[in-house]
Each structure stands twice: as structure tokens, then as C-alpha cells.
VEXSE-172970 format. One record per residue: x, y, z of N, C-alpha, C, CB in turn; residue in three letters; residue number from 1. Coordinates in steps of 0.1 Angstrom, whole numbers, always signed. Glycine has a CB too. Layout:
<atoms>
ATOM      nu      nv      nw     cau     cav     caw      cu      cv      cw     cbu     cbv     cbw    aa     i
ATOM       X       Y       Z       X       Y       Z       X       Y       Z       X       Y       Z   ala   NUM
...
</atoms>
This chain:
<atoms>
ATOM      nu      nv      nw     cau     cav     caw      cu      cv      cw     cbu     cbv     cbw    aa     i
ATOM     -64    +191    -236     -55    +188    -247     -62    +186    -262     -47    +177    -243   met     1
ATOM     -74    +181    -260     -82    +180    -272     -86    +193    -278     -94    +173    -269   glu     2
ATOM     -89    +203    -269     -93    +217    -271     -81    +224    -279     -96    +224    -257   arg     3
ATOM     -69    +221    -272     -57    +227    -279     -55    +223    -293     -44    +225    -271   leu     4
ATOM     -56    +209    -295     -55    +203    -309     -66    +208    -317     -56    +188    -309   glu     5
ATOM     -79    +210    -313     -89    +215    -322     -85    +231    -325    -104    +213    -314   ala     6
ATOM     -81    +237    -316     -78    +251    -319     -66    +253    -330     -74    +258    -307   asp     7
ATOM     -57    +243    -327     -45    +242    -337     -52    +238    -352     -34    +230    -332   gln     8
ATOM     -60    +228    -352     -66    +224    -365     -74    +236    -371     -77    +212    -363   ala     9
ATOM     -81    +243    -363     -89    +256    -369     -78    +266    -374     -98    +264    -357   arg    10
ATOM     -68    +267    -367     -57    +277    -371     -52    +273    -385     -45    +277    -361   ala    11
ATOM     -48    +259    -386     -44    +253    -398     -54    +255    -410     -42    +239    -396   glu    12
ATOM     -67    +253    -407     -76    +255    -417     -77    +270    -422     -89    +250    -412   leu    13
ATOM     -77    +278    -412     -78    +293    -415     -66    +297    -422     -82    +301    -403   ser    14
ATOM     -53    +292    -419     -40    +295    -425     -41    +290    -439     -29    +289    -417   asp    15
ATOM     -48    +277    -442     -48    +273    -456     -58    +281    -464     -49    +259    -457   gln    16
ATOM     -67    +286    -458     -78    +293    -466     -74    +307    -468     -92    +293    -458   ala    17
ATOM     -66    +313    -460     -61    +327    -461     -54    +329    -475     -51    +330    -450   leu    18
ATOM     -44    +320    -478     -37    +323    -491     -45    +322    -502     -26    +314    -493   pro    19
ATOM     -56    +313    -501     -65    +312    -513     -73    +325    -514     -75    +300    -513   ala    20
ATOM     -78    +330    -502     -85    +342    -503     -77    +354    -507     -90    +344    -491   val    21
ATOM     -64    +354    -503     -56    +365    -506     -52    +365    -522     -42    +365    -496   ala    22
ATOM     -49    +354    -526     -46    +351    -542     -58    +355    -550     -42    +336    -545   glu    23
ATOM     -69    +349    -546     -81    +351    -555     -92    +354    -548     -83    +339    -564   gly    24
ATOM     -92    +364    -539    -103    +368    -531    -116    +371    -539     -99    +381    -522   glu    25
ATOM    -114    +377    -550    -126    +380    -560    -131    +367    -564    -122    +388    -572   glu    26
ATOM    -123    +357    -567    -127    +346    -574    -135    +337    -564    -114    +338    -579   gln    27
ATOM    -129    +336    -550    -137    +328    -540    -151    +335    -537    -128    +327    -525   leu    28
ATOM    -151    +348    -536    -163    +355    -533    -173    +353    -544    -160    +370    -531   ile    29
ATOM    -167    +353    -555    -177    +350    -569    -183    +336    -568    -168    +351    -583   cys    30
ATOM    -172    +327    -564    -176    +313    -564    -188    +310    -554    -164    +304    -559   glu    31
ATOM    -184    +317    -542    -196    +314    -532    -209    +321    -536    -192    +318    -517   asp    32
ATOM    -209    +332    -541    -221    +339    -544    -227    +335    -557    -220    +353    -543   ser    33
ATOM    -219    +331    -566    -225    +326    -579    -225    +311    -581    -217    +333    -590   cys    34
ATOM    -226    +304    -571    -226    +289    -571    -239    +284    -580    -228    +284    -556   ala    35
ATOM    -248    +292    -581    -260    +289    -590    -257    +291    -604    -272    +296    -585   thr    36
ATOM    -248    +302    -606    -245    +306    -620    -235    +296    -626    -239    +321    -620   glu    37
ATOM    -224    +292    -618    -214    +283    -624    -217    +269    -617    -198    +289    -622   lys    38
ATOM    -222    +261    -625    -225    +247    -618    -211    +240    -615    -234    +237    -628   pro    39
ATOM    -211    +236    -602    -200    +227    -597    -188    +237    -591    -195    +217    -609   gly    40
ATOM    -188    +250    -593    -178    +259    -587    -179    +259    -573    -179    +272    -592   gly    41
ATOM    -191    +263    -566    -193    +265    -553    -193    +251    -546    -205    +273    -551   gly    42
ATOM    -199    +241    -554    -199    +228    -548    -185    +222    -545    -206    +218    -558   leu    43
ATOM    -175    +226    -554    -162    +221    -553    -156    +226    -539    -153    +225    -565   ala    44
ATOM    -159    +240    -538    -154    +245    -526    -161    +239    -513    -156    +259    -527   arg    45
ATOM    -173    +235    -513    -179    +229    -502    -173    +215    -500    -194    +229    -505   ile    46
ATOM    -170    +208    -512    -164    +194    -510    -150    +196    -503    -163    +186    -525   asp    47
ATOM    -142    +206    -507    -130    +209    -501    -131    +211    -487    -124    +222    -507   ile    48
ATOM    -141    +219    -483    -143    +223    -468    -148    +210    -461    -155    +235    -467   leu    49
ATOM    -156    +203    -468    -160    +189    -461    -148    +180    -459    -172    +181    -471   lys    50
ATOM    -139    +180    -468    -128    +170    -468    -119    +176    -457    -121    +169    -483   lys    51
ATOM    -117    +189    -455    -109    +195    -446    -115    +191    -432    -108    +210    -448   arg    52
ATOM    -128    +195    -431    -135    +191    -418    -133    +176    -413    -150    +192    -420   ala    53
ATOM    -135    +167    -425    -134    +153    -421    -119    +150    -417    -139    +144    -434   gln    54
ATOM    -108    +157    -424     -96    +154    -419     -93    +158    -405     -87    +159    -427   asp    55
ATOM     -99    +170    -400     -98    +175    -388    -104    +165    -377    -104    +188    -387   leu    56
ATOM    -116    +161    -380    -123    +150    -372    -114    +139    -370    -135    +146    -379   ile    57
ATOM    -109    +134    -382     -99    +124    -382     -86    +126    -373     -96    +121    -397   glu    58
ATOM     -80    +137    -374     -70    +142    -366     -74    +141    -351     -66    +157    -369   asn    59
ATOM     -85    +147    -348     -90    +148    -334     -92    +133    -329    -103    +157    -332   ile    60
ATOM     -98    +124    -337    -100    +110    -332     -86    +104    -330    -107    +102    -342   asn    61
ATOM     -77    +106    -338     -63    +100    -337     -57    +105    -325     -54    +104    -350   glu    62
ATOM     -59    +119    -322     -52    +124    -309     -60    +117    -297     -52    +141    -307   asn    63
ATOM     -73    +116    -299     -79    +110    -287     -75     +96    -285     -94    +110    -289   arg    64
ATOM     -73     +88    -296     -67     +75    -294     -53     +75    -288     -67     +68    -306   gln    65
ATOM     -46     +85    -293     -32     +86    -286     -33     +89    -271     -25     +97    -293   lys    66
ATOM     -42     +98    -268     -45    +103    -254     -49     +90    -246     -57    +115    -253   asp    67
ATOM     -59     +83    -251     -63     +70    -245     -53     +60    -243     -73     +64    -254   his    68
ATOM     -43     +58    -253     -32     +49    -251     -23     +55    -241     -25     +48    -264   ala    69
ATOM     -19     +68    -241     -11     +73    -230     -17     +72    -217      -7     +88    -232   leu    70
ATOM     -30     +74    -215     -36     +72    -202     -36     +56    -198     -50     +77    -201   met    71
ATOM     -38     +48    -208     -37     +33    -204     -23     +30    -200     -41     +22    -217   thr    72
ATOM     -13     +35    -208      +1     +32    -204      +4     +38    -189     +10     +38    -215   asn    73
ATOM      -2     +50    -186      +0     +55    -174      -6     +48    -164      -4     +69    -173   phe    74
ATOM     -18     +44    -166     -25     +36    -155     -18     +21    -154     -41     +34    -160   arg    75
ATOM     -13     +16    -163      -5      +3    -163      +9      +5    -155      -3      -1    -179   asp    76
ATOM     +15     +16    -158     +26     +19    -151     +24     +21    -136     +32     +29    -157   ser    77
ATOM     +13     +29    -133     +10     +32    -120      +5     +19    -112      -1     +42    -120   leu    78
ATOM      -1     +10    -119      -4      -4    -112      +8     -11    -108     -14     -14    -121   lys    79
ATOM     +18     -11    -118     +31     -19    -115     +38     -12    -103     +40     -19    -128   val    80
ATOM     +37      +0    -103     +45      +8     -92     +38      +5     -78     +46     +25     -94   lys    81
ATOM     +25      +6     -78     +17      +4     -66     +19     -11     -62      +2      +7     -69   val    82
ATOM     +19     -21     -71     +21     -34     -68     +35     -36     -62     +18     -42     -80   ser    83
ATOM     +45     -30     -68     +59     -31     -62     +58     -26     -48     +69     -22     -71   asn    84
ATOM     +54     -14     -46     +53      -8     -33     +46     -16     -23     +46      +4     -34   leu    85
ATOM     +35     -23     -28     +28     -32     -18     +36     -44     -14     +14     -37     -24   thr    86
ATOM     +43     -50     -24     +52     -62     -21     +62     -58     -11     +59     -67     -34   glu    87
ATOM     +69     -46     -13     +78     -41      -4     +73     -39     +10     +84     -29      -9   lys    88
ATOM     +61     -33     +11     +54     -32     +24     +51     -45     +31     +41     -25     +22   leu    89
ATOM     +46     -54     +23     +44     -67     +28     +57     -75     +33     +37     -74     +17   glu    90
ATOM     +67     -73     +24     +80     -79     +30     +85     -73     +43     +91     -78     +20   asp    91
ATOM     +83     -60     +44     +87     -53     +56     +79     -57     +68     +86     -38     +54   arg    92
ATOM     +66     -58     +66     +57     -62     +77     +60     -77     +81     +43     -61     +72   ile    93
ATOM     +64     -86     +71     +68     -99     +75     +81     -99     +82     +69    -107     +62   tyr    94
ATOM     +90     -91     +80    +103     -90     +86     +99     -86    +102    +114     -78     +78   gln    95
ATOM     +91     -76    +103     +88     -71    +117     +81     -81    +124     +80     -58    +118   val    96
ATOM     +72     -89    +118     +64    -100    +125     +75    -110    +129     +54    -107    +116   tyr    97
ATOM     +85    -114    +120     +94    -124    +123    +102    -119    +135    +102    -128    +111   ser    98
ATOM    +108    -108    +136    +115    -102    +146    +107    -102    +159    +118     -88    +142   tyr    99
ATOM     +95     -99    +159     +87     -98    +171     +84    -112    +176     +74     -90    +167   asp   100
ATOM     +81    -122    +167     +79    -136    +170     +92    -141    +177     +77    -144    +156   ser   101
ATOM    +104    -139    +172    +116    -143    +179    +118    -137    +192    +127    -140    +170   lys   102
ATOM    +114    -125    +195    +116    -119    +208    +105    -126    +217    +114    -103    +208   ile   103
ATOM     +93    -128    +211     +83    -134    +220     +87    -148    +223     +70    -134    +215   ile   104
ATOM     +93    -155    +214     +96    -169    +217    +107    -170    +227    +100    -176    +204   gln   105
ATOM    +117    -161    +227    +127    -160    +238    +122    -157    +251    +138    -149    +235   glu   106
ATOM    +112    -148    +252    +107    -145    +265     +98    -156    +270    +100    -130    +265   arg   107
ATOM     +91    -163    +261     +83    -175    +265     +92    -185    +272     +76    -181    +254   leu   108
ATOM    +103    -187    +264    +113    -198    +270    +118    -193    +283    +126    -200    +261   glu   109
ATOM    +120    -180    +285    +126    -175    +298    +116    -177    +309    +130    -160    +297   glu   110
ATOM    +103    -173    +305     +91    -175    +314     +89    -190    +318     +78    -169    +307   phe   111
ATOM     +91    -198    +308     +90    -213    +312    +100    -218    +322     +92    -221    +300   thr   112
ATOM    +112    -213    +320    +123    -216    +329    +121    -211    +343    +135    -211    +324   gln   113
ATOM    +117    -199    +343    +113    -192    +356    +102    -199    +363    +109    -177    +354   lys   114
ATOM     +92    -203    +356     +81    -211    +362     +85    -223    +367     +69    -213    +354   met   115
ATOM     +95    -231    +360    +100    -242    +365    +106    -242    +377    +108    -247    +356   leu   116
ATOM    +115    -230    +378    +123    -227    +390    +113    -225    +401    +134    -213    +388   gln   117
ATOM    +104    -217    +399     +94    -214    +409     +87    -227    +414     +83    -205    +404   ile   118
ATOM     +84    -236    +406     +76    -248    +409     +86    -255    +418     +71    -258    +396   ser   119
ATOM     +99    -257    +414    +109    -264    +422    +111    -259    +436    +122    -265    +416   his   120
ATOM    +112    -246    +436    +112    -239    +450     +99    -241    +457    +114    -225    +449   leu   121
ATOM     +88    -241    +451     +76    -244    +459     +76    -258    +465     +63    -242    +449   glu   122
ATOM     +80    -267    +458     +81    -280    +462     +91    -282    +476     +85    -290    +450   met   123
ATOM    +103    -275    +474    +112    -274    +485    +106    -268    +496    +125    -267    +481   glu   124
ATOM     +98    -256    +494     +92    -249    +505     +82    -260    +512     +85    -235    +499   leu   125
ATOM     +74    -265    +504     +63    -276    +510     +71    -286    +518     +54    -285    +499   lys   126
ATOM     +82    -292    +513     +89    -301    +521     +94    -295    +534    +101    -307    +512   glu   127
ATOM     +99    -284    +533    +104    -277    +546     +94    -276    +555    +109    -265    +544   ala   128
ATOM     +81    -270    +550     +70    -268    +558     +65    -282    +565     +58    -263    +549   cys   129
ATOM     +65    -293    +558     +61    -305    +563     +71    -310    +574     +61    -315    +552   his   130
ATOM     +83    -307    +571     +95    -311    +581     +93    -303    +594    +110    -308    +576   thr   131
ATOM     +90    -291    +592     +88    -281    +605     +75    -286    +612     +86    -265    +600   val   132
ATOM     +65    -290    +604     +52    -294    +610     +55    -307    +617     +39    -297    +599   glu   133
ATOM     +62    -316    +612     +65    -329    +618     +73    -327    +632     +73    -339    +608   ser   134
ATOM     +83    -319    +631     +91    -315    +642     +82    -309    +653    +101    -305    +637   val   135
ATOM     +73    -300    +649     +65    -294    +659     +55    -304    +665     +58    -282    +653   tyr   136
ATOM     +50    -314    +657     +41    -323    +663     +48    -333    +672     +35    -330    +652   arg   137
ATOM     +60    -335    +668     +69    -345    +677     +72    -338    +691     +83    -350    +669   asp   138
ATOM     +74    -326    +689     +76    -318    +702     +64    -318    +710     +80    -303    +699   leu   139
ATOM     +54    -315    +705     +41    -314    +713     +35    -326    +716     +32    -307    +706   cys   140
ATOM     +40    -338    +712     +34    -350    +717     +42    -356    +727     +32    -360    +706   met   141
ATOM     +54    -352    +730     +62    -357    +741     +56    -351    +754     +77    -354    +739   gln   142
ATOM     +52    -359    +763     +46    -354    +776     +56    -348    +785     +40    -366    +784   pro   143
ATOM     +68    -354    +785     +77    -348    +794     +87    -342    +786     +84    -358    +804   glu   144
ATOM     +84    -332    +780     +94    -325    +770    +103    -316    +780     +86    -316    +758   ala   145
ATOM    +117    -317    +777    +125    -311    +785    +131    -299    +777    +134    -320    +790   thr   146
ATOM    +134    -290    +784    +140    -279    +776    +154    -282    +771    +140    -266    +782   thr   147
ATOM    +160    -274    +763    +172    -276    +758    +183    -275    +768    +174    -267    +747   leu   148
ATOM    +180    -266    +777    +190    -264    +787    +190    -276    +797    +188    -250    +795   glu   149
ATOM    +180    -281    +801    +180    -292    +809    +185    -304    +803    +167    -295    +814   glu   150
ATOM    +184    -306    +789    +189    -318    +783    +204    -317    +783    +184    -319    +770   gln   151
ATOM    +208    -305    +780    +223    -302    +779    +230    -304    +792    +225    -287    +773   thr   152
ATOM    +223    -301    +804    +228    -302    +817    +230    -317    +820    +219    -295    +829   tyr   153
ATOM    +218    -324    +817    +219    -339    +820    +229    -345    +812    +206    -347    +817   lys   154
ATOM    +233    -342    +799    +241    -347    +791    +256    -346    +797    +239    -341    +778   asp   155
ATOM    +257    -334    +804    +271    -330    +808    +273    -338    +820    +273    -315    +810   leu   156
ATOM    +264    -341    +829    +265    -349    +842    +269    -363    +839    +252    -348    +850   glu   157
ATOM    +266    -368    +829    +269    -382    +827    +282    -384    +824    +262    -388    +817   cys   158
</atoms>
């Protein structure tokens, strides 16, 4: 961009110098070559060129400052956009975390209920085992255990 502006400035300088050369080409050539003969004639032209060069340098510096301001604005705008996108991403992540936490919580509650049911059934099973074990012991300890058929027969005779 600076190169383009410098080229434009050179074109302006040459465009400004061309009419002067076209109007008084002989006068300019004489002024440049006869600077020693006419005191101040060639020096005035040098001063004009110096002023034009200084103006070009100032224009270039102004354009650089404008470019710098443009880049600063662009960077600031980009920072704002990145910040906004980051916030949106964080919000979305928290929504996903919240949803997942809810599902995990529900499943943990279901798991806890199932574990309580299993624990209850386990206790019932232990009680049933103890009952069967007691019955078995009682049956094994009776020396004259009669079979069910014999007992039923004796009950009917009476």
C-alpha cells in the first residue's frame, strides 16, 4: 500500500514538474545549468524540490499512520469477535456439561435404588437360607425321623 502511495506521489511530482518544463523548458534548463551565473535561481528550484520531497515524505508518514490506525482497529475488532466466539463456545460447553451431569445424576439415583433392592433381596435370601438350614438341622437331629408317608398313614389311623 505504501509503495502504491509512493508511486502516486512520484507521479504527482512528475505531473507537476512537466507543465513547468513544457512552458519554460529552456528557462528550467538554463536555471539548472546556469545556477552559478544567476545567484538564487537554481537554489530556488532546489528549495522547491526539497519542499515537494518533504511533502511527499509527510504524505507517506500520514498514510503509514492511517495504515497503522486501520490495523489497530482491525486487530481490536478481531479481538472482540474472538472474545464473543469464545464466550459462546464456553456457554455451549457448560450447557453440554449441565445436560450430561443431569443424566449422570439420574442414572446414579437409579443405580442407588437398584442397589437397595439387591441388598433387600440379598437379606431375604439369607433369611431363606437360614430357615432351610434350620429345617435341615432339625430333620437331621431327630433320631427316629419318619417319612412323610408314614406320618400321613399314622395320622389317618387315629
